[in-house]
Each structure stands twice: as structure tokens, then as C-alpha cells.
C-alpha positions in Angstrom: 23.4 27.2 20.6 23.8 23.6 21.8 26.3 21.4 20.0 26.1 17.6 20.2 29.2 15.6 20.9 28.3 12.4 19.1 26.0 11.1 16.4 24.5 8.9 19.1 22.8 12.0 20.5 20.9 12.6 17.2 17.3 11.6 17.6 17.1 10.5 14.0 20.1 8.1 14.6 18.4 6.7 17.7 15.1 6.2 16.0 16.8 4.6 13.0 18.5 2.1 15.4 15.0 1.3 16.7 13.9 0.8 13.1 16.7 -1.7 12.5 15.7 -3.7 15.6 12.0 -3.6 14.4 13.1 -4.8 10.9 15.0 -7.7 12.5 12.0 -8.6 14.7 9.5 -8.5 11.8 11.7 -10.3 9.3 12.0 -13.2 11.8 8.3 -13.8 11.0 9.1 -14.2 7.2 9.2 -17.7 5.7 12.6 -19.4 5.8 12.9 -19.3 2.0 12.9 -15.5 2.2 16.2 -15.4 4.1 18.3 -14.6 1.1 15.6 -12.4 -0.6 13.5 -9.8 1.1 14.9 -10.5 4.6 18.5 -9.9 3.6 17.6 -6.8 1.5 15.4 -5.3 4.3 18.0 -5.8 6.9 20.8 -4.4 4.7 18.7 -1.3 3.8 17.7 -0.7 7.4 21.3 -1.0 8.7 22.4 1.5 6.0 20.3 4.3 7.5 21.9 4.7 10.9 25.3 3.7 9.5 25.3 6.6 6.9 24.0 9.0 9.5 26.9 8.1 11.7 29.5 8.1 9.0 28.3 11.5 7.6 28.4 13.0 11.1 32.0 12.0 11.5 33.1 13.5 8.2 35.0 16.8 8.3 32.8 18.8 5.9 29.2 19.8 5.9 28.9 18.8 2.3 30.0 15.3 3.1 27.6 15.1 6.0 24.7 16.1 3.8 25.7 13.7 1.1 25.7 10.8 3.6 22.3 11.9 5.0 21.0 11.8 1.4 22.4 8.2 1.1 20.6 7.4 4.4 17.4 8.9 2.9 17.8 6.8 -0.2 18.2 3.7 1.9 15.0 4.6 3.7 13.2 4.8 0.4 14.6 1.5 -0.6 13.3 0.0 2.7 9.9 1.6 2.2 9.7 -0.1 -1.2 10.6 -3.5 0.4 8.0 -3.0 3.1 5.3 -2.2 0.5 6.2 -5.4 -1.4 6.3 -7.5 1.8 3.0 -6.1 3.1 1.4 -7.2 -0.2 2.9 -10.7 -0.1 2.7 -11.4 3.7 -0.7 -10.0 4.7 -0.7 -11.9 8.0 2.3 -9.8 9.3 1.6 -6.5 11.0 3.9 -3.8 9.5 2.2 -0.9 11.2 4.9 -0.2 13.8 7.6 -0.6 11.2 5.9 1.7 8.8 5.4 4.4 11.4 9.1 4.2 12.5 10.3 4.5 9.0 8.0 7.4 8.2 9.3 9.2 11.3 12.9 8.6 10.3 12.3 9.8 6.8 10.6 13.0 8.0 13.5 13.7 10.4 16.1 13.1 7.6 14.3 15.5 5.3 14.2 18.2 8.0 17.8 17.7 8.9 19.0 17.8 5.3 17.0 21.0 4.6 18.3 22.6 7.8 22.0 21.8 6.9 21.5 22.9 3.3 20.6 26.4 4.5 24.0 26.7 6.4 
């Protein structure tokens, strides 16, 4: 069995960091008046995903780790909702890469949570 030494080795963490960067890139295309609305919310939600993966990994118990992964998954659902709203409002912005990254991260979180829950 291979053990990872750091949360930074987790593919789900790496992909969620890519998602944060994509959210920052795409929200730069939003109108200026959205800075304290959707832009702020989307950035906060996206940052919460890798942050909770990292914090949970550093916790001393499996239960805590799973709890933080569930929080990350909740933040991903929150971001998904914000992307759906944004896509409806800002039809000129291409959200396809963002949506694919988010879907990938959500699937990985579900698999990881299920796997850890069986231990």
C-alpha cells in the first residue's frame, strides 16, 4: 500500500487548486458591479474546497478528515449553484472548462469519501 506524505499529493486537491485558478480567471470577465456579489461568493466557495481538503487531511482522526471532505463537497455544491446562476445571467461567458473541472472534483470527492467511510 502506498501512503501519501502530504495533502498536496492528492489529485483531488491539485484539481481543486486548478478550479480556484479557473474561477479567478472567469470571474475577471464579470462586470465590475458583481465584485461584491457573485464574484466574491464564487471565489470564496472555490477556495473553500482545497482548503477543507487540506485541513481535513491534517486532522488526527479519520472521522474529522471525512467531515472536512464533506464540507469541501458542500462548498463544491454551493459553487455549482453559483455557476448555474452566472451562466444564466452572463451568457457571453464560456463556463465549460469551469463546469468540467468542478464536476471532476465533485466526483473525486464522492469517491474519496465513500472509500474512507468503508475503513
